[in-house]
CHARMM-style PDB file with segment names, atoms N, HN, CA, C and O in Angstrom:
ATOM      1  N   MET     1      60.571 262.766  52.443  1.00  0.00      PROA
ATOM      2  CA  MET     1      61.589 263.280  53.305  1.00  0.00      PROA
ATOM      3  C   MET     1      61.936 262.218  54.346  1.00  0.00      PROA
ATOM      4  O   MET     1      61.046 261.688  55.011  1.00  0.00      PROA
ATOM      5  N   ASN     2      63.194 261.910  54.488  1.00  0.00      PROA
ATOM      6  HN  ASN     2      63.917 262.341  53.948  1.00  0.00      PROA
ATOM      7  CA  ASN     2      63.649 260.881  55.406  1.00  0.00      PROA
ATOM      8  C   ASN     2      64.158 261.531  56.688  1.00  0.00      PROA
ATOM      9  O   ASN     2      65.268 262.061  56.730  1.00  0.00      PROA
ATOM     10  N   LEU     3      63.342 261.484  57.720  1.00  0.00      PROA
ATOM     11  HN  LEU     3      62.440 261.054  57.685  1.00  0.00      PROA
ATOM     12  CA  LEU     3      63.736 262.038  59.016  1.00  0.00      PROA
ATOM     13  C   LEU     3      64.241 260.915  59.894  1.00  0.00      PROA
ATOM     14  O   LEU     3      63.504 259.980  60.207  1.00  0.00      PROA
ATOM     15  N   MET     4      65.474 261.006  60.282  1.00  0.00      PROA
ATOM     16  HN  MET     4      66.072 261.766  60.028  1.00  0.00      PROA
ATOM     17  CA  MET     4      66.071 259.978  61.115  1.00  0.00      PROA
ATOM     18  C   MET     4      65.869 260.333  62.589  1.00  0.00      PROA
ATOM     19  O   MET     4      66.136 261.458  63.009  1.00  0.00      PROA
ATOM     20  N   SER     5      65.398 259.362  63.361  1.00  0.00      PROA
ATOM     21  HN  SER     5      65.182 258.448  63.019  1.00  0.00      PROA
ATOM     22  CA  SER     5      65.170 259.579  64.784  1.00  0.00      PROA
ATOM     23  C   SER     5      66.503 259.555  65.520  1.00  0.00      PROA
ATOM     24  O   SER     5      67.278 258.608  65.388  1.00  0.00      PROA
ATOM     25  N   THR     6      66.759 260.593  66.288  1.00  0.00      PROA
ATOM     26  HN  THR     6      66.129 261.362  66.395  1.00  0.00      PROA
ATOM     27  CA  THR     6      67.982 260.629  67.086  1.00  0.00      PROA
ATOM     28  C   THR     6      67.605 260.419  68.539  1.00  0.00      PROA
ATOM     29  O   THR     6      67.155 261.338  69.223  1.00  0.00      PROA
ATOM     30  N   ARG     7      67.797 259.185  68.999  1.00  0.00      PROA
ATOM     31  HN  ARG     7      68.163 258.438  68.444  1.00  0.00      PROA
ATOM     32  CA  ARG     7      67.465 258.828  70.369  1.00  0.00      PROA
ATOM     33  C   ARG     7      68.736 258.739  71.186  1.00  0.00      PROA
ATOM     34  O   ARG     7      69.795 258.371  70.677  1.00  0.00      PROA
ATOM     35  N   LEU     8      68.620 259.074  72.436  1.00  0.00      PROA
ATOM     36  HN  LEU     8      67.760 259.373  72.849  1.00  0.00      PROA
ATOM     37  CA  LEU     8      69.729 258.911  73.364  1.00  0.00      PROA
ATOM     38  C   LEU     8      69.579 257.539  74.021  1.00  0.00      PROA
ATOM     39  O   LEU     8      68.769 257.363  74.931  1.00  0.00      PROA
ATOM     40  N   ILE     9      70.356 256.589  73.559  1.00  0.00      PROA
ATOM     41  HN  ILE     9      71.014 256.732  72.820  1.00  0.00      PROA
ATOM     42  CA  ILE     9      70.217 255.211  74.009  1.00  0.00      PROA
ATOM     43  C   ILE     9      70.482 255.094  75.513  1.00  0.00      PROA
ATOM     44  O   ILE     9      69.789 254.347  76.205  1.00  0.00      PROA
ATOM     45  N   GLY    10      71.467 255.818  76.018  1.00  0.00      PROA
ATOM     46  HN  GLY    10      72.029 256.425  75.457  1.00  0.00      PROA
ATOM     47  CA  GLY    10      71.763 255.769  77.456  1.00  0.00      PROA
ATOM     48  C   GLY    10      70.579 256.215  78.298  1.00  0.00      PROA
ATOM     49  O   GLY    10      70.297 255.623  79.339  1.00  0.00      PROA
ATOM     50  N   LEU    11      69.886 257.256  77.853  1.00  0.00      PROA
ATOM     51  HN  LEU    11      70.115 257.737  77.007  1.00  0.00      PROA
ATOM     52  CA  LEU    11      68.700 257.742  78.570  1.00  0.00      PROA
ATOM     53  C   LEU    11      67.585 256.702  78.523  1.00  0.00      PROA
ATOM     54  O   LEU    11      66.884 256.491  79.513  1.00  0.00      PROA
ATOM     55  N   ASP    12      67.424 256.058  77.373  1.00  0.00      PROA
ATOM     56  HN  ASP    12      67.993 256.229  76.569  1.00  0.00      PROA
ATOM     57  CA  ASP    12      66.406 255.013  77.253  1.00  0.00      PROA
ATOM     58  C   ASP    12      66.708 253.825  78.163  1.00  0.00      PROA
ATOM     59  O   ASP    12      65.797 253.266  78.774  1.00  0.00      PROA
ATOM     60  N   ILE    13      67.972 253.439  78.259  1.00  0.00      PROA
ATOM     61  HN  ILE    13      68.712 253.894  77.763  1.00  0.00      PROA
ATOM     62  CA  ILE    13      68.357 252.317  79.117  1.00  0.00      PROA
ATOM     63  C   ILE    13      68.144 252.671  80.588  1.00  0.00      PROA
ATOM     64  O   ILE    13      67.632 251.853  81.353  1.00  0.00      PROA
ATOM     65  N   ALA    14      68.527 253.868  80.986  1.00  0.00      PROA
ATOM     66  HN  ALA    14      68.942 254.533  80.365  1.00  0.00      PROA
ATOM     67  CA  ALA    14      68.323 254.301  82.372  1.00  0.00      PROA
ATOM     68  C   ALA    14      66.835 254.362  82.694  1.00  0.00      PROA
ATOM     69  O   ALA    14      66.426 253.980  83.791  1.00  0.00      PROA
ATOM     70  N   ARG    15      66.026 254.833  81.763  1.00  0.00      PROA
ATOM     71  HN  ARG    15      66.358 255.143  80.872  1.00  0.00      PROA
ATOM     72  CA  ARG    15      64.573 254.893  81.960  1.00  0.00      PROA
ATOM     73  C   ARG    15      63.985 253.490  82.099  1.00  0.00      PROA
ATOM     74  O   ARG    15      63.072 253.268  82.894  1.00  0.00      PROA
ATOM     75  N   TYR    16      64.516 252.545  81.319  1.00  0.00      PROA
ATOM     76  HN  TYR    16      65.258 252.726  80.673  1.00  0.00      PROA
ATOM     77  CA  TYR    16      64.068 251.147  81.403  1.00  0.00      PROA
ATOM     78  C   TYR    16      64.341 250.583  82.797  1.00  0.00      PROA
ATOM     79  O   TYR    16      63.456 249.980  83.404  1.00  0.00      PROA
ATOM     80  N   PHE    17      65.572 250.777  83.313  1.00  0.00      PROA
ATOM     81  HN  PHE    17      66.291 251.268  82.820  1.00  0.00      PROA
ATOM     82  CA  PHE    17      65.905 250.253  84.633  1.00  0.00      PROA
ATOM     83  C   PHE    17      65.067 250.907  85.726  1.00  0.00      PROA
ATOM     84  O   PHE    17      64.675 250.235  86.680  1.00  0.00      PROA
ATOM     85  N   ALA    18      64.786 252.188  85.607  1.00  0.00      PROA
ATOM     86  HN  ALA    18      65.104 252.734  84.832  1.00  0.00      PROA
ATOM     87  CA  ALA    18      63.935 252.868  86.587  1.00  0.00      PROA
ATOM     88  C   ALA    18      62.515 252.312  86.536  1.00  0.00      PROA
ATOM     89  O   ALA    18      61.882 252.121  87.574  1.00  0.00      PROA
ATOM     90  N   PHE    19      62.019 252.055  85.335  1.00  0.00      PROA
ATOM     91  HN  PHE    19      62.534 252.210  84.491  1.00  0.00      PROA
ATOM     92  CA  PHE    19      60.674 251.495  85.175  1.00  0.00      PROA
ATOM     93  C   PHE    19      60.589 250.093  85.769  1.00  0.00      PROA
ATOM     94  O   PHE    19      59.634 249.772  86.476  1.00  0.00      PROA
ATOM     95  N   ILE    20      61.588 249.258  85.480  1.00  0.00      PROA
ATOM     96  HN  ILE    20      62.364 249.519  84.905  1.00  0.00      PROA
ATOM     97  CA  ILE    20      61.591 247.902  86.027  1.00  0.00      PROA
ATOM     98  C   ILE    20      61.652 247.949  87.563  1.00  0.00      PROA
ATOM     99  O   ILE    20      60.996 247.150  88.231  1.00  0.00      PROA
ATOM    100  N   GLY    21      62.431 248.871  88.118  1.00  0.00      PROA
ATOM    101  HN  GLY    21      62.964 249.521  87.576  1.00  0.00      PROA
ATOM    102  CA  GLY    21      62.490 249.036  89.567  1.00  0.00      PROA
ATOM    103  C   GLY    21      61.134 249.375  90.154  1.00  0.00      PROA
ATOM    104  O   GLY    21      60.752 248.842  91.195  1.00  0.00      PROA
ATOM    105  N   MET    22      60.397 250.273  89.481  1.00  0.00      PROA
ATOM    106  HN  MET    22      60.707 250.707  88.635  1.00  0.00      PROA
ATOM    107  CA  MET    22      59.055 250.631  89.970  1.00  0.00      PROA
ATOM    108  C   MET    22      58.106 249.441  89.884  1.00  0.00      PROA
ATOM    109  O   MET    22      57.282 249.246  90.778  1.00  0.00      PROA
ATOM    110  N   VAL    23      58.208 248.648  88.827  1.00  0.00      PROA
ATOM    111  HN  VAL    23      58.877 248.807  88.101  1.00  0.00      PROA
ATOM    112  CA  VAL    23      57.351 247.471  88.683  1.00  0.00      PROA
ATOM    113  C   VAL    23      57.635 246.470  89.798  1.00  0.00      PROA
ATOM    114  O   VAL    23      56.706 245.913  90.383  1.00  0.00      PROA
ATOM    115  N   ILE    24      58.912 246.237  90.094  1.00  0.00      PROA
ATOM    116  HN  ILE    24      59.667 246.689  89.619  1.00  0.00      PROA
ATOM    117  CA  ILE    24      59.273 245.288  91.153  1.00  0.00      PROA
ATOM    118  C   ILE    24      58.758 245.762  92.512  1.00  0.00      PROA
ATOM    119  O   ILE    24      58.204 244.970  93.275  1.00  0.00      PROA
ATOM    120  N   VAL    25      58.936 247.031  92.814  1.00  0.00      PROA
ATOM    121  HN  VAL    25      59.387 247.674  92.195  1.00  0.00      PROA
ATOM    122  CA  VAL    25      58.466 247.570  94.100  1.00  0.00      PROA
ATOM    123  C   VAL    25      56.955 247.473  94.194  1.00  0.00      PROA
ATOM    124  O   VAL    25      56.438 247.039  95.224  1.00  0.00      PROA
ATOM    125  N   ASN    26      56.231 247.860  93.158  1.00  0.00      PROA
ATOM    126  HN  ASN    26      56.651 248.212  92.321  1.00  0.00      PROA
ATOM    127  CA  ASN    26      54.767 247.815  93.208  1.00  0.00      PROA
ATOM    128  C   ASN    26      54.238 246.390  93.208  1.00  0.00      PROA
ATOM    129  O   ASN    26      53.197 246.119  93.805  1.00  0.00      PROA
ATOM    130  N   PHE    27      54.942 245.472  92.546  1.00  0.00      PROA
ATOM    131  HN  PHE    27      55.789 245.692  92.060  1.00  0.00      PROA
ATOM    132  CA  PHE    27      54.538 244.068  92.575  1.00  0.00      PROA
ATOM    133  C   PHE    27      54.645 243.534  93.996  1.00  0.00      PROA
ATOM    134  O   PHE    27      53.759 242.815  94.458  1.00  0.00      PROA
ATOM    135  N   ASP    28      55.718 243.880  94.688  1.00  0.00      PROA
ATOM    136  HN  ASP    28      56.437 244.464  94.313  1.00  0.00      PROA
ATOM    137  CA  ASP    28      55.890 243.429  96.072  1.00  0.00      PROA
ATOM    138  C   ASP    28      54.811 244.007  96.970  1.00  0.00      PROA
ATOM    139  O   ASP    28      54.273 243.303  97.824  1.00  0.00      PROA
ATOM    140  N   VAL    29      54.491 245.272  96.788  1.00  0.00      PROA
ATOM    141  HN  VAL    29      54.928 245.844  96.094  1.00  0.00      PROA
ATOM    142  CA  VAL    29      53.458 245.917  97.611  1.00  0.00      PROA
ATOM    143  C   VAL    29      52.110 245.239  97.381  1.00  0.00      PROA
ATOM    144  O   VAL    29      51.373 244.994  98.336  1.00  0.00      PROA
ATOM    145  N   ALA    30      51.783 244.937  96.142  1.00  0.00      PROA
ATOM    146  HN  ALA    30      52.382 245.136  95.366  1.00  0.00      PROA
ATOM    147  CA  ALA    30      50.491 244.323  95.827  1.00  0.00      PROA
ATOM    148  C   ALA    30      50.416 242.870  96.290  1.00  0.00      PROA
ATOM    149  O   ALA    30      49.365 242.432  96.759  1.00  0.00      PROA
ATOM    150  N   MET    31      51.496 242.125  96.170  1.00  0.00      PROA
ATOM    151  HN  MET    31      52.350 242.481  95.790  1.00  0.00      PROA
ATOM    152  CA  MET    31      51.465 240.701  96.477  1.00  0.00      PROA
ATOM    153  C   MET    31      51.661 240.401  97.966  1.00  0.00      PROA
ATOM    154  O   MET    31      51.296 239.318  98.423  1.00  0.00      PROA
ATOM    155  N   SER    32      52.232 241.343  98.731  1.00  0.00      PROA
ATOM    156  HN  SER    32      52.528 242.223  98.360  1.00  0.00      PROA
ATOM    157  CA  SER    32      52.498 241.054 100.142  1.00  0.00      PROA
ATOM    158  C   SER    32      51.535 241.779 101.072  1.00  0.00      PROA
ATOM    159  O   SER    32      51.852 241.985 102.244  1.00  0.00      PROA
ATOM    160  N   TYR    33      50.389 242.162 100.585  1.00  0.00      PROA
ATOM    161  HN  TYR    33      50.131 241.995  99.633  1.00  0.00      PROA
ATOM    162  CA  TYR    33      49.421 242.866 101.415  1.00  0.00      PROA
ATOM    163  C   TYR    33      48.947 241.953 102.541  1.00  0.00      PROA
ATOM    164  O   TYR    33      48.329 240.918 102.291  1.00  0.00      PROA
ATOM    165  N   GLY    34      49.238 242.340 103.781  1.00  0.00      PROA
ATOM    166  HN  GLY    34      49.740 243.180 103.984  1.00  0.00      PROA
ATOM    167  CA  GLY    34      48.789 241.574 104.937  1.00  0.00      PROA
ATOM    168  C   GLY    34      49.624 240.355 105.262  1.00  0.00      PROA
ATOM    169  O   GLY    34      49.200 239.527 106.068  1.00  0.00      PROA
ATOM    170  N   VAL    35      50.793 240.212 104.665  1.00  0.00      PROA
ATOM    171  HN  VAL    35      51.137 240.884 104.009  1.00  0.00      PROA
ATOM    172  CA  VAL    35      51.637 239.037 104.884  1.00  0.00      PROA
ATOM    173  C   VAL    35      52.891 239.464 105.633  1.00  0.00      PROA
ATOM    174  O   VAL    35      53.522 240.459 105.277  1.00  0.00      PROA
ATOM    175  N   GLN    36      53.253 238.715 106.667  1.00  0.00      PROA
ATOM    176  HN  GLN    36      52.740 237.906 106.956  1.00  0.00      PROA
ATOM    177  CA  GLN    36      54.486 238.967 107.413  1.00  0.00      PROA
ATOM    178  C   GLN    36      55.669 238.415 106.627  1.00  0.00      PROA
ATOM    179  O   GLN    36      55.563 237.354 106.012  1.00  0.00      PROA
ATOM    180  N   SER    37      56.789 239.123 106.644  1.00  0.00      PROA
ATOM    181  HN  SER    37      56.874 239.984 107.144  1.00  0.00      PROA
ATOM    182  CA  SER    37      57.975 238.687 105.925  1.00  0.00      PROA
ATOM    183  C   SER    37      59.139 238.500 106.892  1.00  0.00      PROA
ATOM    184  O   SER    37      59.270 239.232 107.874  1.00  0.00      PROA
ATOM    185  N   ASN    38      59.978 237.511 106.601  1.00  0.00      PROA
ATOM    186  HN  ASN    38      59.871 236.917 105.804  1.00  0.00      PROA
ATOM    187  CA  ASN    38      61.143 237.234 107.437  1.00  0.00      PROA
ATOM    188  C   ASN    38      62.395 237.915 106.926  1.00  0.00      PROA
ATOM    189  O   ASN    38      63.451 237.764 107.542  1.00  0.00      PROA
ATOM    190  N   GLY    39      62.334 238.641 105.856  1.00  0.00      PROA
ATOM    191  HN  GLY    39      61.476 238.763 105.356  1.00  0.00      PROA
ATOM    192  CA  GLY    39      63.515 239.260 105.275  1.00  0.00      PROA
ATOM    193  C   GLY    39      64.001 238.453 104.086  1.00  0.00      PROA
ATOM    194  O   GLY    39      63.214 237.773 103.427  1.00  0.00      PROA
ATOM    195  N   GLY    40      65.281 238.526 103.814  1.00  0.00      PROA
ATOM    196  HN  GLY    40      65.920 239.078 104.349  1.00  0.00      PROA
ATOM    197  CA  GLY    40      65.851 237.789 102.691  1.00  0.00      PROA
ATOM    198  C   GLY    40      66.339 238.731 101.612  1.00  0.00      PROA
ATOM    199  O   GLY    40      66.205 239.950 101.717  1.00  0.00      PROA
ATOM    200  N   PHE    41      66.907 238.144 100.573  1.00  0.00      PROA
ATOM    201  HN  PHE    41      67.015 237.154 100.488  1.00  0.00      PROA
ATOM    202  CA  PHE    41      67.499 238.932  99.502  1.00  0.00      PROA
ATOM    203  C   PHE    41      66.470 239.792  98.778  1.00  0.00      PROA
ATOM    204  O   PHE    41      66.702 240.978  98.543  1.00  0.00      PROA
ATOM    205  N   PHE    42      65.333 239.197  98.426  1.00  0.00      PROA
ATOM    206  HN  PHE    42      65.144 238.234  98.617  1.00  0.00      PROA
ATOM    207  CA  PHE    42      64.324 239.936  97.668  1.00  0.00      PROA
ATOM    208  C   PHE    42      63.784 241.114  98.480  1.00  0.00      PROA
ATOM    209  O   PHE    42      63.583 242.200  97.936  1.00  0.00      PROA
ATOM    210  N   ASN    43      63.554 240.912  99.753  1.00  0.00      PROA
ATOM    211  HN  ASN    43      63.717 240.030 100.195  1.00  0.00      PROA
ATOM    212  CA  ASN    43      63.059 242.008 100.590  1.00  0.00      PROA
ATOM    213  C   ASN    43      64.106 243.103 100.751  1.00  0.00      PROA
ATOM    214  O   ASN    43      63.767 244.285 100.816  1.00  0.00      PROA
ATOM    215  N   GLU    44      65.383 242.714 100.816  1.00  0.00      PROA
ATOM    216  HN  GLU    44      65.658 241.754 100.763  1.00  0.00      PROA
ATOM    217  CA  GLU    44      66.455 243.709 100.885  1.00  0.00      PROA
ATOM    218  C   GLU    44      66.519 244.519  99.588  1.00  0.00      PROA
ATOM    219  O   GLU    44      66.705 245.736  99.617  1.00  0.00      PROA
ATOM    220  N   LEU    45      66.365 243.839  98.458  1.00  0.00      PROA
ATOM    221  HN  LEU    45      66.214 242.851  98.434  1.00  0.00      PROA
ATOM    222  CA  LEU    45      66.350 244.517  97.156  1.00  0.00      PROA
ATOM    223  C   LEU    45      65.189 245.500  97.069  1.00  0.00      PROA
ATOM    224  O   LEU    45      65.362 246.632  96.616  1.00  0.00      PROA
ATOM    225  N   ILE    46      64.019 245.075  97.498  1.00  0.00      PROA
ATOM    226  HN  ILE    46      63.879 244.156  97.866  1.00  0.00      PROA
ATOM    227  CA  ILE    46      62.839 245.944  97.483  1.00  0.00      PROA
ATOM    228  C   ILE    46      63.069 247.153  98.383  1.00  0.00      PROA
ATOM    229  O   ILE    46      62.706 248.273  98.024  1.00  0.00      PROA
ATOM    230  N   GLY    47      63.665 246.933  99.543  1.00  0.00      PROA
ATOM    231  HN  GLY    47      63.959 246.023  99.835  1.00  0.00      PROA
ATOM    232  CA  GLY    47      63.939 248.029 100.463  1.00  0.00      PROA
ATOM    233  C   GLY    47      64.877 249.058  99.857  1.00  0.00      PROA
ATOM    234  O   GLY    47      64.715 250.257 100.085  1.00  0.00      PROA
ATOM    235  N   GLN    48      65.853 248.602  99.089  1.00  0.00      PROA
ATOM    236  HN  GLN    48      65.985 247.628  98.904  1.00  0.00      PROA
ATOM    237  CA  GLN    48      66.793 249.518  98.454  1.00  0.00      PROA
ATOM    238  C   GLN    48      66.155 250.275  97.292  1.00  0.00      PROA
ATOM    239  O   GLN    48      66.504 251.426  97.031  1.00  0.00      PROA
ATOM    240  N   LEU    49      65.231 249.635  96.604  1.00  0.00      PROA
ATOM    241  HN  LEU    49      64.948 248.700  96.817  1.00  0.00      PROA
ATOM    242  CA  LEU    49      64.605 250.265  95.438  1.00  0.00      PROA
ATOM    243  C   LEU    49      63.457 251.203  95.799  1.00  0.00      PROA
ATOM    244  O   LEU    49      63.133 252.114  95.037  1.00  0.00      PROA
ATOM    245  N   GLN    50      62.850 250.984  96.943  1.00  0.00      PROA
ATOM    246  HN  GLN    50      63.112 250.243  97.562  1.00  0.00      PROA
ATOM    247  CA  GLN    50      61.650 251.733  97.298  1.00  0.00      PROA
ATOM    248  C   GLN    50      61.924 253.234  97.341  1.00  0.00      PROA
ATOM    249  O   GLN    50      62.780 253.700  98.093  1.00  0.00      PROA
ATOM    250  N   GLY    51      61.202 253.964  96.540  1.00  0.00      PROA
ATOM    251  HN  GLY    51      60.507 253.585  95.929  1.00  0.00      PROA
ATOM    252  CA  GLY    51      61.347 255.412  96.481  1.00  0.00      PROA
ATOM    253  C   GLY    51      62.402 255.869  95.496  1.00  0.00      PROA
ATOM    254  O   GLY    51      62.234 256.900  94.846  1.00  0.00      PROA
ATOM    255  N   ARG    52      63.482 255.124  95.374  1.00  0.00      PROA
ATOM    256  HN  ARG    52      63.619 254.286  95.902  1.00  0.00      PROA
ATOM    257  CA  ARG    52      64.558 255.532  94.474  1.00  0.00      PROA
ATOM    258  C   ARG    52      64.192 255.309  93.018  1.00  0.00      PROA
ATOM    259  O   ARG    52      64.525 256.133  92.166  1.00  0.00      PROA
ATOM    260  N   ALA    53      63.512 254.213  92.716  1.00  0.00      PROA
ATOM    261  HN  ALA    53      63.241 253.543  93.408  1.00  0.00      PROA
ATOM    262  CA  ALA    53      63.159 253.916  91.329  1.00  0.00      PROA
ATOM    263  C   ALA    53      62.205 254.968  90.774  1.00  0.00      PROA
ATOM    264  O   ALA    53      62.393 255.438  89.652  1.00  0.00      PROA
ATOM    265  N   SER    54      61.193 255.341  91.537  1.00  0.00      PROA
ATOM    266  HN  SER    54      61.041 254.960  92.449  1.00  0.00      PROA
ATOM    267  CA  SER    54      60.243 256.336  91.038  1.00  0.00      PROA
ATOM    268  C   SER    54      60.884 257.713  90.943  1.00  0.00      PROA
ATOM    269  O   SER    54      60.598 258.467  90.012  1.00  0.00      PROA
ATOM    270  N   ALA    55      61.751 258.049  91.898  1.00  0.00      PROA
ATOM    271  HN  ALA    55      61.984 257.437  92.654  1.00  0.00      PROA
ATOM    272  CA  ALA    55      62.441 259.339  91.828  1.00  0.00      PROA
ATOM    273  C   ALA    55      63.364 259.394  90.616  1.00  0.00      PROA
ATOM    274  O   ALA    55      63.441 260.418  89.938  1.00  0.00      PROA
ATOM    275  N   THR    56      64.061 258.299  90.344  1.00  0.00      PROA
ATOM    276  HN  THR    56      63.998 257.467  90.895  1.00  0.00      PROA
ATOM    277  CA  THR    56      64.934 258.243  89.174  1.00  0.00      PROA
ATOM    278  C   THR    56      64.127 258.388  87.891  1.00  0.00      PROA
ATOM    279  O   THR    56      64.539 259.097  86.973  1.00  0.00      PROA
ATOM    280  N   PHE    57      62.980 257.721  87.824  1.00  0.00      PROA
ATOM    281  HN  PHE    57      62.645 257.145  88.569  1.00  0.00      PROA
ATOM    282  CA  PHE    57      62.141 257.801  86.630  1.00  0.00      PROA
ATOM    283  C   PHE    57      61.656 259.233  86.400  1.00  0.00      PROA
ATOM    284  O   PHE    57      61.642 259.701  85.261  1.00  0.00      PROA
ATOM    285  N   VAL    58      61.265 259.925  87.450  1.00  0.00      PROA
ATOM    286  HN  VAL    58      61.277 259.546  88.375  1.00  0.00      PROA
ATOM    287  CA  VAL    58      60.788 261.304  87.326  1.00  0.00      PROA
ATOM    288  C   VAL    58      61.915 262.228  86.864  1.00  0.00      PROA
ATOM    289  O   VAL    58      61.706 263.093  86.013  1.00  0.00      PROA
ATOM    290  N   VAL    59      63.105 262.042  87.425  1.00  0.00      PROA
ATOM    291  HN  VAL    59      63.275 261.339  88.116  1.00  0.00      PROA
ATOM    292  CA  VAL    59      64.251 262.863  87.007  1.00  0.00      PROA
ATOM    293  C   VAL    59      64.568 262.613  85.533  1.00  0.00      PROA
ATOM    294  O   VAL    59      64.819 263.555  84.781  1.00  0.00      PROA
ATOM    295  N   LEU    60      64.557 261.351  85.123  1.00  0.00      PROA
ATOM    296  HN  LEU    60      64.353 260.586  85.733  1.00  0.00      PROA
ATOM    297  CA  LEU    60      64.834 261.028  83.722  1.00  0.00      PROA
ATOM    298  C   LEU    60      63.746 261.576  82.790  1.00  0.00      PROA
ATOM    299  O   LEU    60      64.041 261.996  81.672  1.00  0.00      PROA
ATOM    300  N   ALA    61      62.501 261.570  83.247  1.00  0.00      PROA
ATOM    301  HN  ALA    61      62.262 261.228  84.155  1.00  0.00      PROA
ATOM    302  CA  ALA    61      61.434 262.166  82.441  1.00  0.00      PROA
ATOM    303  C   ALA    61      61.660 263.672  82.272  1.00  0.00      PROA
ATOM    304  O   ALA    61      61.441 264.222  81.193  1.00  0.00      PROA
ATOM    305  N   GLY    62      62.097 264.325  83.342  1.00  0.00      PROA
ATOM    306  HN  GLY    62      62.275 263.878  84.218  1.00  0.00      PROA
ATOM    307  CA  GLY    62      62.412 265.752  83.242  1.00  0.00      PROA
ATOM    308  C   GLY    62      63.554 266.019  82.296  1.00  0.00      PROA
ATOM    309  O   GLY    62      63.515 266.985  81.534  1.00  0.00      PROA
ATOM    310  N   ILE    63      64.574 265.179  82.329  1.00  0.00      PROA
ATOM    311  HN  ILE    63      64.606 264.394  82.948  1.00  0.00      PROA
ATOM    312  CA  ILE    63      65.689 265.338  81.383  1.00  0.00      PROA
ATOM    313  C   ILE    63      65.201 265.156  79.963  1.00  0.00      PROA
ATOM    314  O   ILE    63      65.594 265.906  79.070  1.00  0.00      PROA
ATOM    315  N   GLY    64      64.349 264.168  79.743  1.00  0.00      PROA
ATOM    316  HN  GLY    64      64.029 263.559  80.469  1.00  0.00      PROA
ATOM    317  CA  GLY    64      63.795 263.938  78.412  1.00  0.00      PROA
ATOM    318  C   GLY    64      62.991 265.115  77.901  1.00  0.00      PROA
ATOM    319  O   GLY    64      63.098 265.487  76.732  1.00  0.00      PROA
ATOM    320  N   TRP    65      62.180 265.704  78.777  1.00  0.00      PROA
ATOM    321  HN  TRP    65      62.093 265.402  79.726  1.00  0.00      PROA
ATOM    322  CA  TRP    65      61.382 266.866  78.378  1.00  0.00      PROA
ATOM    323  C   TRP    65      62.285 268.066  78.075  1.00  0.00      PROA
ATOM    324  O   TRP    65      62.018 268.837  77.153  1.00  0.00      PROA
ATOM    325  N   THR    66      63.343 268.211  78.854  1.00  0.00      PROA
ATOM    326  HN  THR    66      63.560 267.585  79.603  1.00  0.00      PROA
ATOM    327  CA  THR    66      64.253 269.339  78.657  1.00  0.00      PROA
ATOM    328  C   THR    66      64.978 269.237  77.327  1.00  0.00      PROA
ATOM    329  O   THR    66      65.141 270.229  76.615  1.00  0.00      PROA
ATOM    330  N   ILE    67      65.409 268.030  77.001  1.00  0.00      PROA
ATOM    331  HN  ILE    67      65.277 267.224  77.579  1.00  0.00      PROA
ATOM    332  CA  ILE    67      66.137 267.819  75.746  1.00  0.00      PROA
ATOM    333  C   ILE    67      65.182 267.985  74.580  1.00  0.00      PROA
ATOM    334  OT1 ILE    67      65.588 267.850  73.426  1.00  0.00      PROA
TER     335      ILE     67
END
């Protein structure tokens, strides 16, 4: 019996970006422990992603479970 997998590519791509966002935020937290920062592009990016990436991933996981 040939069962074809029906994946929602858009959901997979959104989940990938949310996962990468969480990795970047956690990498910054782990690598900058006890270090003062002057700001910059990377710190601004981390500030924008903090909390949003994990919330997006959880919402997408809920959508996946619902479907």
